[in-house]
Each structure stands twice: as structure tokens, then as C-alpha cells.
C-alpha positions in Angstrom: -48.5 -35.6 -50.2 -45.9 -33.5 -48.5 -42.6 -35.2 -47.5 -42.3 -33.2 -44.3 -43.1 -35.0 -41.2 -43.2 -32.1 -38.6 -44.1 -28.6 -39.7 -44.5 -25.3 -37.8 -46.9 -22.5 -39.3 -46.6 -19.0 -37.9 -47.8 -15.6 -38.9 -45.1 -13.4 -40.4 -46.8 -9.9 -39.9 -49.1 -8.5 -37.3 -51.6 -11.3 -37.4 -54.7 -11.9 -39.5 -52.6 -13.3 -42.3 -55.0 -16.2 -43.0 -53.3 -18.9 -41.0 -56.5 -20.8 -40.5 -57.2 -21.2 -44.2 -53.6 -22.4 -44.8 -53.8 -24.9 -42.0 -57.0 -26.2 -43.5 -55.3 -26.8 -46.8 -52.4 -28.4 -45.2 -54.6 -30.6 -43.1 -55.5 -32.7 -46.1 -52.0 -34.4 -45.7 -51.7 -34.0 -41.9 -52.6 -36.4 -39.1 -52.2 -34.2 -36.1 -52.7 -30.4 -35.7 -51.5 -28.8 -32.5 -52.2 -25.2 -31.4 -49.2 -24.2 -29.3 -50.0 -20.7 -28.0 -52.4 -17.9 -27.4 -56.0 -18.0 -26.5 -59.5 -16.8 -27.5 -58.0 -13.5 -28.6 -57.1 -15.1 -31.8 -59.6 -16.0 -34.6 -58.8 -18.4 -37.3 -61.2 -18.2 -40.2 -61.7 -21.3 -42.5 -64.2 -21.4 -45.4 -65.3 -24.9 -46.4 -68.2 -26.0 -48.5 -69.3 -22.3 -48.7 -69.6 -22.1 -44.9 -67.4 -19.9 -42.7 -66.0 -21.3 -39.5 -64.2 -19.1 -36.9 -62.0 -21.0 -34.5 -60.6 -19.2 -31.5 -59.3 -22.1 -29.6 -59.8 -25.3 -31.7 -57.1 -26.1 -34.1 -58.1 -25.4 -37.6 -57.8 -28.9 -38.7 -61.1 -29.8 -36.8 -63.1 -29.7 -40.1 -61.4 -32.9 -41.2 -63.1 -36.0 -39.5 -60.0 -38.1 -39.0 -57.5 -35.6 -37.6 -56.3 -35.6 -34.1 -56.3 -31.9 -32.8 -54.4 -30.9 -29.7 -54.7 -27.8 -27.5 -51.2 -27.6 -26.2 -49.8 -26.6 -22.9 -48.9 -23.2 -24.2 -52.4 -22.0 -24.6 -54.7 -20.3 -22.1 -58.2 -21.8 -22.4 -61.6 -20.2 -21.9 -63.8 -23.2 -21.2 -67.0 -21.4 -22.2 -65.5 -20.3 -25.6 -64.3 -23.9 -26.2 -67.7 -25.3 -25.4 -69.3 -22.9 -27.8 -66.9 -23.8 -30.6 -67.5 -27.5 -30.2 -71.2 -26.9 -30.2 -71.1 -24.8 -33.3 -69.4 -27.6 -35.3 -72.3 -28.5 -37.6 -72.4 -31.4 -38.3 -70.4 -32.4 -35.3 -67.7 -34.9 -36.0 -68.9 -38.2 -34.5 -65.7 -39.0 -32.7 -64.9 -35.5 -31.5 -64.2 -37.0 -28.0 -61.4 -39.2 -29.3 -60.1 -36.5 -31.7 -59.6 -33.5 -29.5 -57.0 -33.5 -26.7 -56.6 -30.6 -24.3 -53.4 -30.5 -22.5 -53.5 -31.1 -18.7 -51.1 -28.2 -18.4 -53.1 -25.5 -20.4 -54.0 -22.7 -18.1 -57.6 -21.6 -17.6 -58.8 -18.1 -18.2 -61.0 -17.2 -15.2 -63.7 -14.5 -15.1 -61.5 -12.4 -12.9 -58.8 -12.5 -15.7 -61.3 -10.9 -18.1 -62.4 -8.3 -15.6 -58.7 -7.4 -14.8 -57.9 -7.1 -18.4 -60.8 -4.6 -19.1 -60.2 -2.6 -16.0 -56.4 -2.2 -16.6 -57.0 -1.1 -20.1 -59.5 1.5 -19.0 -57.2 2.7 -16.2 -54.4 3.2 -18.8 -56.8 5.2 -21.0 -58.0 7.4 -18.0 -54.5 8.3 -16.9 -53.4 9.2 -20.5 -51.1 6.2 -21.0 -50.9 4.3 -24.2 -53.5 1.7 -24.4 -52.4 -1.6 -25.8 -55.5 -2.4 -27.7 -56.3 -5.7 -25.8 -59.2 -7.7 -26.7 -60.5 -7.9 -23.3 -60.5 -11.7 -23.3 -58.3 -12.0 -20.1 -55.3 -13.4 -21.9 -52.5 -11.2 -20.4 -53.7 -11.5 -16.8 -53.9 -15.3 -17.3 -50.4 -15.5 -18.5 -49.4 -13.3 -15.6 -50.9 -15.8 -13.1 -49.1 -18.7 -15.1 -45.6 -17.2 -14.7 -46.4 -16.1 -11.1 -47.0 -19.8 -10.4 -50.5 -19.1 -9.2 -52.5 -20.1 -12.3 -55.2 -22.7 -12.5 -54.4 -25.4 -15.0 -56.9 -27.6 -16.9 -56.0 -30.6 -14.7 -57.0 -28.5 -11.6 -60.6 -28.4 -12.8 -61.0 -32.1 -12.2 -59.4 -32.1 -8.8 -62.0 -30.6 -6.4 -59.5 -30.1 -3.4 -56.7 -28.5 -5.5 -59.2 -26.3 -7.3 -60.7 -25.1 -4.1 -57.4 -24.2 -2.5 -56.1 -22.4 -5.7 -59.3 -20.5 -6.2 -59.5 -19.3 -2.6 -55.9 -18.1 -2.7 -56.5 -16.4 -6.1 -59.7 -14.6 -5.1 -58.2 -13.6 -1.8 -55.7 -11.6 -3.9 -57.8 -10.7 -6.8 -60.8 -9.3 -4.8 -58.5 -7.0 -2.9 -57.4 -5.6 -6.3 -60.9 -5.2 -7.4 -62.0 -3.5 -4.3 -59.0 -1.4 -3.3 -57.4 -0.4 -6.5 -60.4 -0.4 -9.0 -63.3 0.3 -6.6 -65.2 -2.7 -8.3 -67.2 -5.5 -7.0 -65.4 -8.7 -5.8 -66.2 -12.2 -7.0 -68.1 -14.6 -4.9 -66.2 -17.8 -4.1 -69.1 -20.3 -4.1 -70.5 -19.1 -7.3 -67.2 -19.2 -9.1 -66.2 -22.5 -7.6 -69.5 -24.2 -8.8 -68.8 -22.8 -12.2 -65.3 -24.0 -12.3 -66.5 -27.5 -11.3 -68.9 -27.5 -14.2 -66.0 -26.6 -16.6 -64.1 -29.5 -15.2 -67.0 -31.9 -16.0 -67.1 -30.5 -19.5 -63.3 -30.7 -20.1 -62.8 -34.1 -18.5 -63.4 -36.3 -21.7 -60.8 -34.2 -23.6 -58.0 -34.0 -21.2 -54.7 -35.7 -21.8 -51.0 -35.5 -21.9 -50.2 -33.6 -25.1 -46.5 -34.5 -24.8 -47.2 -38.2 -24.9 -49.8 -37.9 -27.6 -47.4 -36.0 -30.0 -44.5 -38.3 -29.3 -46.8 -41.4 -29.8 -48.1 -39.9 -33.1 -44.6 -39.3 -34.5 -43.5 -42.8 -33.3 -46.3 -44.2 -35.4 -45.1 -42.3 -38.4 -47.8 -39.7 -38.4 -47.5 -36.1 -39.7 -47.8 -33.3 -37.2 -48.4 -29.6 -37.9 -48.0 -27.0 -35.1 -50.4 -24.1 -35.6 -49.4 -20.6 -34.3 -51.7 -17.8 -33.4 -51.2 -14.0 -33.7 -47.9 -13.4 -35.3 -44.1 -12.6 -35.3 -44.6 -8.9 -34.8 -47.0 -9.5 -31.9 -44.6 -11.9 -30.1 -44.0 -11.1 -26.5 -40.2 -11.0 -26.9 -39.7 -10.3 -30.6 -42.7 -8.1 -31.5 -43.3 -4.4 -31.3 -43.4 -4.3 -27.4 -45.5 -3.3 -25.4 -48.1 -3.5 -28.3 -47.8 -7.2 -28.4 -49.7 -10.4 -27.2 -48.6 -12.2 -24.0 -47.2 -15.4 -25.5 -44.4 -16.7 -27.9 -45.8 -16.6 -31.4 -42.6 -17.4 -33.2 -41.6 -20.9 -34.4 -39.5 -21.4 -31.3 -42.7 -21.1 -29.3 -43.8 -24.4 -30.8 -41.2 -26.4 -28.9 -42.3 -24.8 -25.5 -46.1 -24.6 -26.1 -46.3 -27.9 -28.0 -43.8 -29.9 -26.2 -41.4 -31.0 -28.8 -37.7 -30.6 -29.2 -36.8 -28.0 -31.9 -34.4 -30.5 -33.7 -37.5 -32.5 -34.7 -39.0 -29.8 -36.9 -38.6 -30.3 -40.6 -40.0 -27.0 -41.9 -41.1 -23.6 -40.9 -44.1 -22.0 -42.9 -44.5 -18.2 -42.6 -48.1 -17.0 -43.6 -47.8 -13.7 -45.3 -50.6 -11.5 -46.5 -50.0 -9.9 -49.9 -50.4 -6.5 -48.1 -50.2 -5.6 -44.3 -52.9 -5.2 -41.7 -52.8 -4.6 -37.9 -55.5 -4.6 -35.2 -55.2 -2.4 -32.2 -52.6 0.1 -31.1 -48.9 0.2 -32.0 -46.4 1.2 -34.9 -47.4 0.3 -38.5 -44.9 2.1 -40.9 -46.8 1.3 -44.1 -50.3 2.0 -42.8 -52.4 3.9 -45.5 -55.1 6.2 -44.1 -56.4 7.1 -47.5 -58.3 5.6 -50.3 -55.9 2.6 -50.8 -56.2 1.5 -47.1 -60.0 1.7 -47.3 -59.9 -0.1 -50.6 -57.9 -3.0 -49.0 -60.1 -3.1 -45.9 -63.3 -3.4 -47.8 -62.2 -5.8 -50.7 -60.2 -7.8 -48.2 -63.0 -7.9 -45.6 -60.5 -6.7 -43.1 -62.5 -6.8 -39.9 -61.3 -8.7 -36.9 -62.7 -12.3 -36.6 -62.4 -11.9 -32.6 -63.6 -8.4 -32.0 -65.1 -7.2 -35.3 -62.9 -4.1 -35.2 -61.8 -2.7 -38.7 -58.2 -3.5 -39.3 -55.6 -0.9 -40.2 -54.4 -1.7 -43.6 -51.3 -0.7 -45.8 -48.8 -2.0 -48.2 -46.4 -5.0 -47.8 -43.4 -4.3 -45.6 -40.3 -6.1 -46.6 -38.3 -4.8 -43.8 -40.5 -6.3 -41.2 -41.0 -9.5 -43.4 -37.3 -10.1 -43.6 -37.0 -9.8 -39.9 -39.7 -12.4 -39.4 -37.9 -14.6 -41.9 -34.8 -14.5 -39.7 -36.5 -14.8 -36.3 -38.4 -18.0 -37.4 -35.9 -19.6 -39.6 -38.6 -19.5 -42.3 -38.3 -22.1 -45.1 -41.5 -21.4 -47.1 -44.0 -18.6 -47.5 -47.7 -19.2 -47.8 -48.9 -15.9 -49.5 -52.6 -15.1 -49.0 -55.1 -12.7 -50.3 -53.2 -12.0 -53.5 -56.7 -11.6 -55.2 -57.2 -8.5 -53.1 -54.7 -6.6 -55.0 -56.4 -7.2 -58.3 -57.6 -4.0 -60.0 -54.8 -1.8 -58.6 -52.8 -0.1 -61.3 -49.7 0.1 -59.1 -48.7 -2.0 -56.2 -46.2 -0.5 -53.6 -43.9 -2.5 -51.5 -41.8 -0.9 -48.5 -38.2 -1.9 -49.4 -36.6 0.3 -46.6 -37.3 2.9 -43.9 -36.0 6.3 -43.5 -35.3 7.0 -39.7 -33.9 10.2 -38.5 -32.9 11.1 -42.1 -31.0 7.7 -42.6 -32.0 4.9 -44.9 -32.4 1.5 -43.0 -33.2 -1.8 -44.3 -33.0 -3.6 -40.9 -36.1 -3.8 -38.7 -35.5 -1.8 -35.5 -35.6 -3.5 -32.1 -37.4 -0.6 -30.5 -41.2 0.3 -31.0 -40.5 3.9 -30.4 -38.0 3.9 -33.3 -40.3 2.0 -35.6 -43.1 4.5 -34.8 -41.0 7.2 -36.4 -40.0 5.2 -39.5 -41.0 6.4 -42.9 -41.4 3.9 -45.6 -39.4 4.0 -48.8 -41.4 2.3 -51.5 -40.8 0.4 -54.7 -43.5 0.3 -57.2 -44.6 -2.6 -59.2 -47.2 -2.7 -62.0 -50.6 -4.1 -61.0 -53.1 -6.2 -62.8 -56.9 -5.9 -63.6 -57.7 -9.7 -64.1 -59.8 -11.6 -61.6 -57.5 -14.3 -60.3 -59.9 -16.2 -58.1 -60.3 -19.1 -60.5 -56.4 -19.6 -61.0 -55.2 -22.9 -59.7 -51.7 -23.0 -61.2 -49.0 -20.5 -61.0 -49.0 -20.1 -64.8 -52.7 -19.1 -64.7 -51.8 -15.9 -63.0 -51.4 -12.7 -64.9 -47.7 -11.9 -65.6 -47.8 -8.9 -63.1 -49.1 -11.1 -60.4 -46.3 -13.6 -61.0 -43.8 -10.8 -61.0 -45.1 -9.7 -57.7 -44.7 -13.2 -56.2 -41.1 -13.6 -57.7 -40.3 -10.1 -56.2 -41.1 -11.3 -52.8 -39.2 -14.5 -53.2 -36.1 -12.5 -54.4 -36.4 -9.9 -51.6 -36.7 -12.6 -48.9 -34.7 -15.5 -50.3 -37.6 -17.7 -49.3 -39.7 -19.5 -51.9 -43.5 -19.1 -52.0 -45.1 -22.5 -51.9 -48.8 -21.5 -51.7 -50.8 -18.6 -52.9 -54.3 -17.8 -51.7 -56.6 -16.4 -54.4 -59.8 -16.5 -52.4 -61.3 -17.4 -49.0 -62.2 -21.0 -49.7 -59.9 -24.0 -49.2 -60.2 -24.6 -53.0 -59.1 -21.0 -53.9 -55.5 -22.0 -53.8 -52.5 -22.1 -56.2 -50.0 -24.7 -54.9 -46.4 -24.6 -56.0 -44.9 -27.9 -54.8 -46.2 -27.3 -51.3 
């Protein structure tokens, strides 16, 4: 059992690193799992007992019957999506009502947020602007309302008078936007109000004060894991802006979205895929548009868990990874999908960029500059062996071990876990 009491797990690349499967492995020794940011635009895939589960809002620890799972105040919650995820848990945990806590302060994704998301993206495309590649789940518009102090929070859904006032005020503004800017149909207040009251009835058994819940758990000596969604390079402040998500995906976001002081965290785990992928628009220096990229996509099943979109694929980028190490204060790497590289005679790793004729090993702060970066690769010898049955580091082929050590030496961060397949048992643990 791990000696760490409070841990934060974040994605270290552009998302889809396999955070869900790492949380699932860690949850064996964890008492409380807290999702601290994002919304239904993230999909965490867990394979347990041969069955695949995709969680968009539920923390990935839900498959363990005795774990407390908290949806923190940093999330934006789509009640219909959450209801569907709970219904799809089969068999349902008998005590789900006592195990799941939805923060009173989590904001609610309303239907008008989704419509605004889609219309805004379409308008960007129509006027020739760069599209962001949004999932259309209403995440950005919901966070806009949150910071505009006009959002509807989970607690409002169970307060009829507050909900009525907030919804009227919001629709007065939003319907004008739909009609006058987008030439689109407005929302009917009565219909949406009735729908929102129904969401309140559904959410009522789960609502709670996540701050008090987390503090009480720690006071009782329990172990807590904060689970991030998306990833460092999609962070609203530290990612490749504007091709980012709308929340704080880095480890510091766990304090805000999960309501715990940063001094109480014991370890930051960065989940790193053995190669790189990206969904949607934005710079991606190591993207491979040829046979290798397609090989990684097919062998790694690189299709979005939320949208089904094929992911852009390429080699591991150490320049970007070292940036993520610094931004997150990363202590440990969980390396996933190492098995996907099996069968390649040579494995390339981006060790630096060439930008305007100059060699650079520091990740640029500007997305425009990153977009013009050319990768400078180092080559490592590949391996042919199937590594899916490996359970100890020494079981891996020499070349695979050398690849792992190369990553450790290049980042000065130890690799504590290696994923060699999709299932929770397909794991090489190195003193994790």
C-alpha cells in the first residue's frame, strides 16, 4: 500500500493519456477519489473484468464498491450525462447514494450552453476564423457564466425560487443572443424550468459539501486522490491557448476545484502516454501524418472516448513533457500504452525544437511559435516482443527498459507505473 495520503493525478500531454486506467489501479489503495475540473467533454476509459467503462463525469474510482467519489466544485455538470453514467453502472453499487457526493458549488451545464457552444464554433468556421475543436458539450459557455457570476449551481436546482430567478435572468440574455446574433430559436422558460426542477430531484440525494467531506476524510486518516481531466497542454492558462479547454487542468487546479490547500498534497503523478496524441485543433510538433501515425492510431485504438473522433498521433515530445513536469511539480510518471510501440524497429523521441533556425529545448509560451516548431529527434532501438503479459520491470525487453530509463533521465522524474495493455491487470508497478 502506498504511503502517500493525498495525491494529485494529472495528464502531462494533450489529454487521452490513460488517466482513468491509472486512477483505477491506484483506487485499490485509495479511500476517496475527487474529480476537480472539467465536464462531460472528458472521457476516462477503464477496463475491468473484460468490460469497458467510459466515465465523463463520475470519478474513475466508482468501480470499487467501498470508495467515496466526489464531483468537486471545479466541475461543470451535465445532469443528463451524469444520470446516464449512473444508470450504466452494471451491476449498480448498492450504496451509490452514500458513496457519490456532488458539490453544492458545481455549476450546471444548461441546454443553452450547448447550443451556444455549437453556434459559436459554427460562426468561427463561417467567418474563416480558426475553430477551436470544441466537443460541443457546452463546457466553455458554462464556465463563462460561472466567472460572469450568473451561473446556475447544483445547489440552485433544489431551491425553486432561486432557480426561477436565475433561469429567467439567464434566458432573458441568452434568448436575445440566439435571436439577434445567431438568428436561432429561443428557449421556452416553462419547459426548461420544469426540466431543471427534475434535475434537482435527481441530484438531491447526492448533493453535499465537498470541502467538509474531504476534510473529514483526511481527519479520519483516509487516503485521497484528486483526479484531473484533459491535460497540462490543454490548461486554460498554461496550455496552447486558444486551443485549450476552459478549466485549470494542472496540479494547482486541484486546490481550487477540489477545495484543499496545496500544502496538504504529498505527491503529483503525471500520466504520460508512450507517444503523443491530440484531439481537435492546435499545434502538435511531433504529429506524424504518414504510416507511423496511422499505425499508432490503429494499434492504440486512438479514437476519442467522448466524440469518437480519430486522434492525431505522433512521437513522444520531451520538450513539452519537461514543461509539464515543471508546471505541475511532478514527482512520478505513470507511463501508459508502452505496448503500442511493440513491433517498431525504431522509436523516435523529440529532444528539441528548431524554431526560426534556432535549436530550442524550452517549450514556447506562444501557440503561434509552437505551430512553427520543427521537431529534432533522437532515435532509440525498438523491440518486437509482445509485452502485454509483463508484470515486472525485469520482464520487459531490454530495449523497452532502455526507453523507460531514457524518459526518466530526460525528465529527472522516475517512472512508477507502466501500462502494457488496457486492463487494470495489464500493469507493471515499480514501487508505485
